C-alpha positions as YAML, in Angstrom:
chain: A
units: angstrom
residues:
- id: 1
  name: MET
  ca: [-19.95, -64.31, -4.99]
- id: 2
  name: ILE
  ca: [-18.63, -60.80, -5.21]
- id: 3
  name: GLU
  ca: [-15.04, -61.64, -4.30]
- id: 4
  name: GLN
  ca: [-14.21, -63.20, -7.70]
- id: 5
  name: ASP
  ca: [-16.38, -60.60, -9.47]
- id: 6
  name: LEU
  ca: [-14.31, -57.76, -7.95]
- id: 7
  name: CYS
  ca: [-11.06, -59.50, -8.84]
- id: 8
  name: ASP
  ca: [-12.17, -59.79, -12.46]
- id: 9
  name: LEU
  ca: [-13.67, -56.29, -12.55]
- id: 10
  name: PHE
  ca: [-10.60, -54.50, -11.20]
- id: 11
  name: ASP
  ca: [-7.92, -56.96, -12.33]
- id: 12
  name: THR
  ca: [-6.54, -57.07, -8.83]
- id: 13
  name: HIS
  ca: [-5.28, -59.70, -6.38]
- id: 14
  name: ARG
  ca: [-7.67, -61.73, -4.24]
- id: 15
  name: GLY
  ca: [-5.78, -60.67, -1.12]
- id: 16
  name: ASP
  ca: [-6.58, -56.98, -1.77]
- id: 17
  name: VAL
  ca: [-10.21, -57.82, -2.38]
- id: 18
  name: ARG
  ca: [-10.47, -59.85, 0.81]
- id: 19
  name: LEU
  ca: [-8.94, -57.05, 2.83]
- id: 20
  name: ALA
  ca: [-11.41, -54.53, 1.34]
- id: 21
  name: LEU
  ca: [-14.35, -56.89, 2.01]
- id: 22
  name: PHE
  ca: [-13.22, -57.45, 5.59]
- id: 23
  name: GLU
  ca: [-13.28, -53.69, 6.16]
- id: 24
  name: LEU
  ca: [-16.72, -53.39, 4.55]
- id: 25
  name: GLU
  ca: [-18.01, -56.31, 6.63]
- id: 26
  name: LYS
  ca: [-16.96, -54.58, 9.88]
- id: 27
  name: LYS
  ca: [-19.06, -51.62, 8.79]
- id: 28
  name: GLY
  ca: [-22.10, -53.76, 7.97]
- id: 29
  name: LEU
  ca: [-21.96, -53.09, 4.23]
- id: 30
  name: VAL
  ca: [-21.36, -56.70, 3.16]
- id: 31
  name: GLU
  ca: [-22.14, -59.95, 4.91]
- id: 32
  name: ARG
  ca: [-20.48, -63.36, 4.97]
- id: 33
  name: ILE
  ca: [-22.72, -66.28, 3.99]
- id: 34
  name: PRO
  ca: [-21.40, -69.74, 5.03]
- id: 35
  name: ASN
  ca: [-20.08, -71.63, 2.05]
- id: 36
  name: ARG
  ca: [-21.12, -68.77, -0.25]
- id: 37
  name: GLY
  ca: [-18.61, -65.99, 0.45]
- id: 38
  name: ALA
  ca: [-19.26, -62.29, 0.81]
- id: 39
  name: MET
  ca: [-22.51, -60.74, -0.44]
- id: 40
  name: VAL
  ca: [-23.34, -57.06, -0.95]
- id: 41
  name: ARG
  ca: [-25.83, -55.60, 1.46]
- id: 42
  name: GLY
  ca: [-28.03, -54.07, -1.23]
- id: 43
  name: LEU
  ca: [-29.61, -50.66, -1.07]
- id: 44
  name: THR
  ca: [-32.68, -49.68, -3.14]
- id: 45
  name: PRO
  ca: [-32.52, -46.64, -5.41]
- id: 46
  name: LEU
  ca: [-34.79, -44.79, -2.97]
- id: 47
  name: GLU
  ca: [-32.42, -45.47, -0.06]
- id: 48
  name: VAL
  ca: [-29.46, -44.36, -2.17]
- id: 49
  name: ARG
  ca: [-31.16, -41.11, -3.20]
- id: 50
  name: GLU
  ca: [-32.12, -40.38, 0.38]
- id: 51
  name: ILE
  ca: [-28.61, -41.02, 1.72]
- id: 52
  name: TYR
  ca: [-26.95, -38.94, -0.96]
- id: 53
  name: ALA
  ca: [-29.45, -36.06, -0.55]
- id: 54
  name: VAL
  ca: [-28.46, -35.81, 3.13]
- id: 55
  name: ARG
  ca: [-24.74, -36.28, 2.35]
- id: 56
  name: GLU
  ca: [-24.87, -33.44, -0.12]
- id: 57
  name: GLU
  ca: [-26.37, -30.97, 2.32]
- id: 58
  name: LEU
  ca: [-24.01, -31.97, 5.12]
- id: 59
  name: GLU
  ca: [-20.89, -31.82, 2.98]
- id: 60
  name: VAL
  ca: [-21.97, -28.47, 1.54]
- id: 61
  name: MET
  ca: [-22.51, -27.26, 5.12]
- id: 62
  name: ALA
  ca: [-18.96, -28.33, 5.94]
- id: 63
  name: VAL
  ca: [-17.29, -26.48, 3.09]
- id: 64
  name: ARG
  ca: [-19.50, -23.48, 3.72]
- id: 65
  name: ILE
  ca: [-18.02, -23.01, 7.20]
- id: 66
  name: ILE
  ca: [-14.37, -23.81, 6.40]
- id: 67
  name: PRO
  ca: [-12.38, -20.77, 7.75]
- id: 68
  name: PHE
  ca: [-10.61, -18.92, 4.97]
- id: 69
  name: PRO
  ca: [-7.77, -18.53, 4.24]
- id: 70
  name: VAL
  ca: [-6.82, -22.18, 4.62]
- id: 71
  name: ALA
  ca: [-3.44, -22.80, 6.17]
- id: 72
  name: PRO
  ca: [-0.68, -23.71, 3.67]
- id: 73
  name: ALA
  ca: [0.10, -26.90, 5.64]
- id: 74
  name: ASP
  ca: [-3.52, -28.08, 5.16]
- id: 75
  name: ILE
  ca: [-3.33, -27.35, 1.43]
- id: 76
  name: ASP
  ca: [-0.05, -29.27, 1.22]
- id: 77
  name: ARG
  ca: [-1.66, -32.26, 2.96]
- id: 78
  name: LEU
  ca: [-4.51, -32.29, 0.48]
- id: 79
  name: ASP
  ca: [-1.98, -31.99, -2.36]
- id: 80
  name: THR
  ca: [-0.18, -35.01, -1.11]
- id: 81
  name: LEU
  ca: [-3.38, -37.07, -0.82]
- id: 82
  name: GLN
  ca: [-4.49, -35.97, -4.29]
- id: 83
  name: ARG
  ca: [-1.18, -37.13, -5.79]
- id: 84
  name: GLN
  ca: [-1.55, -40.49, -4.03]
- id: 85
  name: HIS
  ca: [-5.09, -40.84, -5.40]
- id: 86
  name: ALA
  ca: [-3.95, -39.92, -8.95]
- id: 87
  name: ALA
  ca: [-1.07, -42.42, -8.76]
- id: 88
  name: ALA
  ca: [-3.37, -45.19, -7.60]
- id: 89
  name: ILE
  ca: [-5.71, -44.50, -10.51]
- id: 90
  name: ALA
  ca: [-2.81, -44.60, -12.98]
- id: 91
  name: LYS
  ca: [-1.66, -47.94, -11.60]
- id: 92
  name: GLY
  ca: [-5.13, -49.44, -11.41]
- id: 93
  name: GLU
  ca: [-4.73, -50.04, -7.66]
- id: 94
  name: MET
  ca: [-8.38, -49.85, -6.77]
- id: 95
  name: LEU
  ca: [-7.99, -50.44, -3.02]
- id: 96
  name: ASN
  ca: [-5.58, -47.53, -2.79]
- id: 97
  name: VAL
  ca: [-7.91, -45.46, -4.94]
- id: 98
  name: PHE
  ca: [-10.63, -46.04, -2.39]
- id: 99
  name: TYR
  ca: [-8.54, -45.23, 0.67]
- id: 100
  name: SER
  ca: [-6.70, -42.22, -0.76]
- id: 101
  name: ASN
  ca: [-10.03, -40.76, -1.87]
- id: 102
  name: LEU
  ca: [-11.45, -41.41, 1.56]
- id: 103
  name: ARG
  ca: [-8.57, -39.70, 3.29]
- id: 104
  name: PHE
  ca: [-8.72, -36.74, 0.93]
- id: 105
  name: HIS
  ca: [-12.30, -36.06, 1.87]
- id: 106
  name: GLN
  ca: [-11.75, -36.65, 5.57]
- id: 107
  name: VAL
  ca: [-9.03, -33.98, 5.55]
- id: 108
  name: LEU
  ca: [-11.17, -31.63, 3.40]
- id: 109
  name: PHE
  ca: [-14.25, -31.79, 5.60]
- id: 110
  name: GLY
  ca: [-12.08, -31.84, 8.69]
- id: 111
  name: LEU
  ca: [-11.13, -28.23, 7.86]
- id: 112
  name: CYS
  ca: [-14.60, -27.09, 8.97]
- id: 113
  name: GLY
  ca: [-13.67, -27.75, 12.57]
- id: 114
  name: ASN
  ca: [-17.16, -28.92, 13.67]
- id: 115
  name: ALA
  ca: [-16.61, -32.35, 15.26]
- id: 116
  name: CYS
  ca: [-20.27, -33.35, 15.21]
- id: 117
  name: LEU
  ca: [-20.62, -32.50, 11.52]
- id: 118
  name: ILE
  ca: [-17.39, -34.29, 10.63]
- id: 119
  name: GLU
  ca: [-18.53, -37.45, 12.45]
- id: 120
  name: THR
  ca: [-21.96, -37.42, 10.79]
- id: 121
  name: ILE
  ca: [-20.47, -36.96, 7.33]
- id: 122
  name: ASP
  ca: [-18.16, -39.95, 7.99]
- id: 123
  name: LEU
  ca: [-21.00, -42.15, 9.21]
- id: 124
  name: LEU
  ca: [-23.14, -41.46, 6.17]
- id: 125
  name: ALA
  ca: [-20.14, -42.03, 3.86]
- id: 126
  name: GLN
  ca: [-19.68, -45.50, 5.42]
- id: 127
  name: LYS
  ca: [-23.23, -46.47, 4.48]
- id: 128
  name: VAL
  ca: [-22.40, -46.18, 0.80]
- id: 129
  name: TYR
  ca: [-18.82, -47.46, 0.66]
- id: 130
  name: GLY
  ca: [-19.92, -50.36, -1.52]
- id: 131
  name: ILE
  ca: [-21.67, -48.07, -4.00]
- id: 132
  name: ARG
  ca: [-18.48, -46.21, -5.00]
- id: 133
  name: SER
  ca: [-17.19, -49.28, -6.86]
- id: 134
  name: TYR
  ca: [-19.89, -48.85, -9.47]
- id: 135
  name: ALA
  ca: [-18.58, -45.45, -10.63]
- id: 136
  name: ASN
  ca: [-14.95, -46.55, -10.14]
- id: 137
  name: ALA
  ca: [-15.49, -49.23, -12.78]
- id: 138
  name: PHE
  ca: [-15.50, -46.46, -15.43]
- id: 139
  name: PRO
  ca: [-12.17, -44.77, -16.24]
- id: 140
  name: GLU
  ca: [-13.92, -41.51, -17.08]
- id: 141
  name: SER
  ca: [-15.49, -41.42, -13.63]
- id: 142
  name: LEU
  ca: [-12.11, -41.91, -11.94]
- id: 143
  name: ASP
  ca: [-10.58, -39.22, -14.07]
- id: 144
  name: GLN
  ca: [-13.41, -36.85, -13.21]
- id: 145
  name: ALA
  ca: [-12.87, -37.56, -9.48]
- id: 146
  name: ARG
  ca: [-9.15, -36.80, -9.94]
- id: 147
  name: CYS
  ca: [-9.90, -33.54, -11.70]
- id: 148
  name: ASP
  ca: [-12.47, -32.59, -9.06]
- id: 149
  name: HIS
  ca: [-9.85, -33.02, -6.34]
- id: 150
  name: LEU
  ca: [-7.47, -30.68, -8.15]
- id: 151
  name: ASP
  ca: [-10.20, -28.15, -8.69]
- id: 152
  name: MET
  ca: [-11.19, -28.31, -5.00]
- id: 153
  name: ILE
  ca: [-7.63, -27.60, -3.95]
- id: 154
  name: THR
  ca: [-7.47, -24.68, -6.36]
- id: 155
  name: ALA
  ca: [-10.72, -23.29, -4.98]
- id: 156
  name: LEU
  ca: [-9.40, -23.59, -1.42]
- id: 157
  name: ARG
  ca: [-6.20, -21.78, -2.37]
- id: 158
  name: GLY
  ca: [-8.15, -18.96, -3.90]
- id: 159
  name: ALA
  ca: [-10.73, -18.82, -1.10]
- id: 160
  name: ARG
  ca: [-13.46, -19.28, -3.69]
- id: 161
  name: ARG
  ca: [-16.22, -20.75, -1.56]
- id: 162
  name: ASP
  ca: [-19.03, -20.76, -4.17]
- id: 163
  name: GLU
  ca: [-16.86, -22.74, -6.54]
- id: 164
  name: LEU
  ca: [-15.94, -25.22, -3.80]
- id: 165
  name: ILE
  ca: [-19.64, -25.72, -2.95]
- id: 166
  name: ALA
  ca: [-20.49, -26.40, -6.59]
- id: 167
  name: LEU
  ca: [-17.61, -28.88, -6.86]
- id: 168
  name: THR
  ca: [-18.77, -30.62, -3.72]
- id: 169
  name: ARG
  ca: [-22.26, -31.10, -5.11]
- id: 170
  name: ARG
  ca: [-20.96, -32.31, -8.51]
- id: 171
  name: HIS
  ca: [-18.44, -34.71, -6.99]
- id: 172
  name: LEU
  ca: [-21.20, -36.73, -5.32]
- id: 173
  name: LYS
  ca: [-23.22, -37.41, -8.47]
- id: 174
  name: PRO
  ca: [-21.39, -40.25, -10.38]
- id: 175
  name: SER
  ca: [-21.49, -43.02, -7.73]
- id: 176
  name: PRO
  ca: [-25.25, -43.07, -7.01]
- id: 177
  name: ALA
  ca: [-26.04, -42.58, -10.68]
- id: 178
  name: ALA
  ca: [-23.92, -45.60, -11.67]
- id: 179
  name: TYR
  ca: [-25.37, -47.75, -8.90]
- id: 180
  name: ILE
  ca: [-28.99, -46.86, -9.67]
- id: 181
  name: THR
  ca: [-28.46, -47.49, -13.39]
- id: 182
  name: ALA
  ca: [-27.01, -50.91, -12.66]
- id: 183
  name: TYR
  ca: [-29.80, -51.70, -10.19]
- id: 184
  name: GLU
  ca: [-32.62, -50.72, -12.59]
- id: 185
  name: ARG
  ca: [-30.97, -52.48, -15.49]
- id: 186
  name: ARG
  ca: [-31.05, -55.69, -13.47]
- id: 187
  name: PHE
  ca: [-34.28, -55.43, -11.60]
- id: 188
  name: GLY
  ca: [-36.34, -52.78, -13.40]
- id: 189
  name: GLN
  ca: [-37.41, -49.39, -12.10]
- id: 190
  name: ALA
  ca: [-40.27, -50.89, -10.06]
- id: 191
  name: ALA
  ca: [-38.09, -53.46, -8.26]
- id: 192
  name: ALA
  ca: [-39.29, -54.21, -4.76]
- id: 193
  name: PRO
  ca: [-37.23, -53.12, -1.80]
- id: 194
  name: GLY
  ca: [-34.51, -55.71, -1.02]
- id: 195
  name: ALA
  ca: [-34.53, -57.20, -4.54]
- id: 196
  name: PHE
  ca: [-30.83, -56.39, -5.00]
- id: 197
  name: GLU
  ca: [-29.85, -58.19, -1.80]
- id: 198
  name: ARG
  ca: [-32.04, -61.25, -2.53]
- id: 199
  name: GLN
  ca: [-30.72, -61.57, -6.09]
- id: 200
  name: SER
  ca: [-27.10, -61.23, -4.87]
- id: 201
  name: ARG
  ca: [-27.67, -64.31, -2.77]
- id: 202
  name: GLY
  ca: [-29.33, -66.21, -5.53]
...
C-alpha cells in the first residue's frame, strides 16, 4: 500500500498523504482498492518518455511566446512562489513542495497568454503527478529544482529567452529519469506494459 510507504519515505503525517492521494485519485493517477488502500496507476517507461517528450515541446513553446519584458508584478508573484517552494523543501513538507512547485509553473506558463496551450500543458502535467515523487525523494533533485526556479526568474528579468528555454528543458529531466530507473530496477528493461501496476497490487 503506497500510503504507508509515502509516510515512511517523506517522514510526513498520514493525513497529508491521504489528502495528496485523494487529489491524485480525482485525477485518475491512483486508484482505491477495497481493503487494500491506494495503488499507483503505473506508467511504462515508453509512456513516460512519450508524455515528457510532448510536455517538453509544449512548455518550450509557452516560454518562447512569453511577451518580454515581463511585468514586475508577475516577477514578484513568481518570487513569492519560489520562496514558498524553497521553504517547503527546507522544512521537508513534501505536500507543500508539490503544490508550490505546481503553482510556480502554472504562473510561469500562464505568462504566454495562450489559453489553449496553458490548458494542454496542465492536462499533461496531471498525467505524471505521481512520477514527481521519485525525483523528490532525492535532496539533490529538490535543490536542483529550487535553483532552476531562481534561474528561470533571473532569465525572465533579463529577457533572456534562450536561457529560459534551456532551463525549461533541463527542469523536466530528473522526474522521468528517476521513475524509469526505479521501474527498470524492479521489473527489468524489457518489462511488459502494465507490469508496474500489476506488481503494485501484488
